[in-house]
C-alpha positions as CSV (number, residue, x, y, z in Angstrom):
1,M,100.3,63.1,60.6
2,I,100.4,65.9,63.1
3,E,100.1,64.5,66.6
4,T,97.3,65.9,68.8
5,P,96.4,67.4,71.2
6,Y,97.8,70.9,70.6
7,L,99.3,73.7,72.5
8,L,98.2,76.8,70.6
9,F,101.0,79.4,70.4
10,L,99.7,83.0,70.0
11,G,103.1,84.6,70.3
12,D,102.9,88.4,70.4
13,A,99.8,88.7,68.1
14,P,98.8,92.4,68.0
15,D,95.1,91.7,67.7
16,Q,92.5,89.0,67.7
17,L,92.4,88.6,63.9
18,A,96.1,88.0,63.9
19,A,95.4,84.8,65.9
20,K,92.8,83.5,63.4
21,V,94.6,80.2,62.9
22,A,94.5,79.5,66.7
23,Q,90.9,80.7,66.9
24,G,89.8,78.5,64.0
25,I,91.3,75.4,65.5
26,R,89.8,76.4,68.9
27,D,86.3,76.9,67.5
28,W,86.2,73.8,65.2
29,R,88.4,71.3,66.9
30,P,88.2,72.1,70.6
31,D,88.9,68.5,71.6
32,N,92.4,68.9,70.0
33,C,93.3,71.9,72.1
34,V,94.9,71.7,75.6
35,A,95.9,75.3,76.2
36,Q,97.2,78.5,74.8
37,L,100.6,80.1,75.2
38,R,101.0,83.8,74.9
39,M,104.0,86.1,75.0
40,E,104.2,89.4,76.8
41,G,102.3,92.0,74.8
42,C,99.9,89.5,73.1
43,K,96.6,91.2,72.4
44,A,94.8,88.0,71.3
45,D,92.9,85.4,73.5
46,V,91.2,82.3,72.2
47,R,89.8,81.5,75.6
48,L,91.8,78.4,76.5
49,P,93.7,77.8,79.7
50,E,97.0,79.6,80.0
51,M,99.9,77.2,80.3
52,D,103.6,77.3,79.9
53,L,105.4,74.6,78.1
54,A,106.0,72.4,81.1
55,A,102.4,72.5,82.2
56,A,101.0,71.9,78.7
57,K,103.3,68.9,78.3
58,A,102.2,67.5,81.6
59,A,98.6,68.0,80.5
60,G,99.2,65.9,77.4
61,A,99.9,68.4,74.6
62,K,102.1,66.9,71.9
63,T,102.4,69.6,69.2
64,L,102.9,73.3,69.6
65,V,101.0,74.9,66.7
66,I,101.9,78.4,65.6
67,G,98.4,80.0,65.7
68,V,99.4,83.4,64.3
69,A,98.8,84.5,60.7
70,N,100.9,87.7,60.1
71,R,101.3,89.6,56.9
72,G,103.8,87.7,54.8
73,G,103.7,84.6,56.9
74,I,107.0,85.3,58.8
75,I,108.4,83.3,61.7
76,S,109.2,86.1,64.1
77,A,112.6,86.3,65.6
78,A,110.9,87.1,68.9
79,W,109.3,83.6,68.9
80,K,112.5,81.7,68.5
81,K,113.3,81.2,72.1
82,V,109.9,79.7,72.8
83,L,110.0,77.5,69.7
84,V,113.5,76.1,70.5
85,Q,112.5,75.4,74.1
86,A,109.4,73.6,72.9
87,L,111.5,71.3,70.8
88,E,113.8,70.7,73.7
89,E,110.9,69.8,76.0
90,G,109.5,67.2,73.6
91,F,107.0,69.1,71.5
92,D,106.7,68.8,67.7
93,L,106.1,72.1,65.9
94,A,103.4,72.8,63.3
95,S,103.1,75.9,61.2
96,G,101.1,77.2,58.3
97,L,103.3,80.2,57.6
98,H,105.0,80.9,54.3
99,N,108.3,81.1,56.2
100,L,109.0,77.4,56.7
101,L,110.1,75.9,60.0
102,R,112.4,73.5,58.1
103,D,114.2,76.5,56.5
104,E,115.1,78.0,59.9
105,E,118.6,76.5,60.5
106,D,118.4,76.8,64.3
107,L,115.0,75.1,64.6
108,A,116.0,72.4,62.1
109,A,119.2,71.7,64.1
110,V,117.4,71.4,67.4
111,A,114.7,69.2,65.8
112,R,117.3,66.8,64.5
113,A,119.1,66.8,67.9
114,T,115.9,66.1,69.9
115,G,114.2,63.8,67.4
116,R,111.2,66.1,67.0
117,T,109.2,66.7,63.9
118,L,108.7,70.1,62.1
119,H,105.3,70.2,60.3
120,D,105.0,72.8,57.5
121,V,101.4,72.5,56.3
122,R,101.8,75.2,53.7
123,V,103.9,73.0,51.4
124,P,102.2,71.4,48.4
125,S,102.7,67.7,48.4
126,V,101.1,66.9,45.1
127,K,102.0,67.6,41.5
128,Y,98.9,69.5,40.5
129,P,97.6,69.6,37.0
130,I,96.9,72.8,34.9
131,A,93.1,73.4,35.0
132,N,91.1,72.2,32.0
133,G,87.7,73.7,32.9
134,E,85.9,70.5,32.1
135,P,82.5,70.1,33.9
136,R,82.6,67.7,36.9
137,S,79.7,65.8,38.5
138,G,78.6,66.7,42.0
139,K,77.9,70.2,43.4
140,R,80.2,72.9,44.8
141,C,79.7,75.9,47.0
142,L,82.2,78.6,47.5
143,A,82.2,81.5,49.9
144,V,83.6,84.8,48.4
145,G,84.3,87.8,50.6
146,T,84.3,91.5,50.6
147,D,87.8,91.2,52.2
148,C,90.2,88.7,53.7
149,S,89.5,87.1,57.0
150,V,85.7,87.9,57.1
151,G,84.5,84.3,57.9
152,K,84.6,82.4,54.6
153,M,86.1,79.3,56.2
154,Y,83.6,79.4,59.1
155,T,80.8,79.7,56.6
156,S,81.9,76.6,54.7
157,L,82.6,74.6,57.8
158,A,79.2,75.5,59.3
159,M,77.4,74.6,56.0
160,D,79.2,71.3,55.9
161,L,78.3,70.6,59.5
162,E,74.6,71.4,58.9
163,M,74.5,69.1,55.9
164,K,76.1,66.2,57.8
165,K,73.6,66.7,60.6
166,R,70.8,66.2,58.0
167,G,72.5,63.0,56.7
168,L,73.3,64.7,53.4
169,K,76.5,64.1,51.3
170,S,78.9,66.8,52.1
171,S,82.7,67.6,52.3
172,F,84.6,70.6,53.5
173,R,87.6,71.2,51.2
174,A,90.4,73.0,52.9
175,T,92.5,75.4,50.9
176,G,94.5,77.3,53.6
177,Q,96.6,76.7,56.7
178,T,93.8,76.9,59.2
179,G,91.5,74.6,57.3
180,I,94.2,72.1,56.8
181,L,95.1,72.1,60.5
182,V,91.4,71.8,61.4
183,T,90.7,68.9,59.0
184,G,94.1,67.3,58.5
185,N,94.2,67.6,54.7
186,G,93.6,70.0,51.8
187,V,95.5,72.2,49.3
188,P,97.8,75.0,50.6
189,L,96.5,77.1,47.7
190,D,98.5,80.3,48.2
191,A,101.7,78.2,48.1
192,V,100.9,76.6,44.8
193,V,102.7,77.9,41.7
194,A,100.3,80.3,40.0
195,D,99.8,78.3,36.7
196,F,98.6,75.3,38.8
197,M,96.4,77.0,41.3
198,A,93.1,76.5,39.5
199,G,94.1,73.0,38.6
200,S,94.8,72.2,42.3
201,V,91.2,73.3,43.1
202,E,89.9,71.0,40.3
203,W,92.0,68.2,41.9
204,L,90.6,69.0,45.3
205,T,87.0,68.9,44.2
206,P,86.8,65.9,41.7
207,D,83.8,64.2,40.2
208,N,81.4,63.1,42.9
209,D,77.8,61.9,43.4
210,E,75.2,64.2,41.8
211,D,73.8,65.0,45.3
212,H,77.1,65.5,47.0
213,W,78.2,69.1,48.0
214,D,81.8,70.2,48.3
215,H,82.1,73.3,50.5
216,I,85.3,75.0,49.3
217,E,87.2,77.1,51.8
218,G,87.4,80.6,50.4
219,Q,90.6,82.7,50.3
220,G,91.4,86.4,49.8
221,S,89.0,88.6,48.0
222,L,88.5,89.7,44.4
223,F,88.8,93.2,45.6
224,H,92.0,92.8,47.6
225,V,94.9,93.9,45.5
226,S,97.3,91.7,47.5
227,Y,95.4,88.4,47.3
228,S,92.9,88.5,44.5
229,G,94.8,85.9,42.4
230,V,94.1,83.1,44.9
231,T,90.4,84.0,44.9
232,M,90.2,83.8,41.1
233,A,91.8,80.3,41.2
234,L,89.0,79.2,43.5
235,V,86.3,80.8,41.4
236,H,87.4,79.2,38.1
237,G,89.0,76.0,39.4
238,G,86.1,75.4,41.8
239,Q,83.4,75.8,39.2
240,P,80.9,76.6,42.0
241,D,77.2,76.0,41.6
242,A,76.6,78.3,44.5
243,L,78.3,81.4,45.8
244,V,77.8,82.7,49.4
245,L,78.8,86.3,49.9
246,S,80.8,86.8,53.1
247,H,81.2,90.1,54.9
248,E,82.5,91.7,58.1
249,P,80.5,94.9,58.7
250,T,82.8,96.8,61.1
251,R,85.9,97.1,58.9
252,A,87.2,100.6,58.2
253,H,89.3,99.5,55.2
254,M,90.6,96.3,53.5
255,R,92.8,94.3,55.8
256,G,96.3,95.6,55.5
257,L,95.3,98.2,52.9
258,P,94.3,101.4,54.7
259,G,93.8,103.2,51.3
260,Y,91.2,100.8,50.1
261,A,87.6,100.7,51.3
262,L,85.6,97.5,51.3
263,P,83.2,97.0,48.4
264,S,79.5,96.7,48.9
265,L,77.8,93.3,48.9
266,E,76.1,94.4,45.7
267,A,79.5,95.1,44.1
268,L,80.8,91.7,45.3
269,R,77.7,89.9,43.8
270,D,78.0,91.7,40.5
271,T,81.7,91.0,40.2
272,A,81.9,87.4,41.4
273,L,78.9,86.0,39.6
274,P,79.9,86.8,36.0
275,L,83.4,85.5,36.8
276,A,82.0,82.2,38.2
277,R,79.8,81.8,35.2
278,V,82.8,81.7,32.9
279,A,83.5,78.2,34.3
280,N,80.0,77.3,35.3
281,P,77.2,79.1,33.4
282,K,74.7,77.9,36.0
283,A,76.4,79.4,39.0
284,Q,74.1,81.3,41.4
285,V,74.4,83.5,44.4
286,T,72.4,81.7,47.1
287,G,73.0,83.6,50.4
288,V,74.9,86.1,52.5
289,S,77.1,85.2,55.5
290,V,77.9,88.1,57.9
291,N,80.5,87.9,60.7
292,T,78.7,89.8,63.5
293,S,81.2,88.8,66.3
294,A,81.9,92.5,67.0
295,L,78.2,93.4,67.4
296,G,75.7,92.9,70.2
297,E,72.8,90.6,69.7
298,D,70.2,93.2,68.9
299,E,72.5,95.1,66.6
300,A,73.5,92.0,64.8
301,L,69.9,90.8,64.3
302,S,68.9,94.3,63.0
303,L,71.8,94.3,60.6
304,L,71.1,90.8,59.2
305,E,67.5,91.7,58.7
306,S,68.4,94.9,56.8
307,I,70.9,93.1,54.6
308,E,68.4,90.3,53.8
309,K,65.8,92.9,52.8
310,R,68.3,94.8,50.6
311,M,69.9,91.8,48.9
312,G,66.8,89.5,48.7
313,L,68.9,86.6,49.9
314,P,68.9,84.5,53.1
315,T,71.3,86.3,55.4
316,V,72.8,84.8,58.6
317,D,75.8,84.7,60.9
318,P,76.4,80.9,60.5
319,F,78.6,80.7,63.6
320,R,76.2,82.6,65.7
321,Q,73.0,81.3,64.3
322,G,73.9,78.1,62.4
323,A,73.8,77.6,58.7
324,A,70.4,76.0,58.3
325,R,69.0,78.7,56.1
326,L,72.1,78.8,53.9
327,V,71.8,75.0,53.4
328,D,68.1,75.3,52.7
329,A,68.9,77.7,49.8
330,L,71.1,75.0,48.2
331,D,68.0,72.8,47.7
332,A,66.8,75.1,44.9
333,I,69.8,74.3,42.8
């Protein structure tokens, strides 16, 4: 188990989206967060107290969590001095990057010498099966996005929270580094060998009570040429009964792909639904989730209203407004 509370390390994150791991933990598990630590030039801020290692340690922080998600999941050489010092000052380290802490010889040596623990959450710990596509009891909802990092995890967490408030049977099923750090368990899907990805999602969302909903954390996008494979594993392995379309309206292009424009919500609907019905012929699109964090209140409300009118589906920003209307739409299934 990763010891809490955390000191969230934002490093030299070039923008707010690069610190999405830290932001997700801050938003969904604020009680686990003591402070943030930023290096010179960091452009991200998750609105926690600024503390250096000594101050955070004195305030009770036990684990320094790398809260940055960079392209390729690399442990930056520029971070090493801070990470080594953290181990020496009594912190454990936790990371969800592809580049594993345990494979960094300098960090591993210091961890051994100081008796500290390196937590790599993006390491599969289960021998997952190959998917068989057999129907499972219970119900499942999957957020699918027009791009990466558009709010799919927030959508699923918000829907799970709303259902729990209503006393309904619900589970959030984490499939990525942030979700795992928020909930403490899940499948690090993009680190699973390709042939077993869909099977790992089946394993994560097993048979359940007929009135129980699994809210599956979405990953990637069917339209993102770098990460579409992980999305397909979720669509087929998850066998979702409900799809929620997720969108960030201010993007100029796909994240990390300046030559690719975002698809329309209509294109996402018309692509994702037939693919979902391969594994679950009864799959439906039940709502639209829009990340309006970059918009003012009036502009956000106007946009949500126009999308709802256009799509004919309940359309909300679940973090800004709550997920009640998205959950209401599941009652029809």
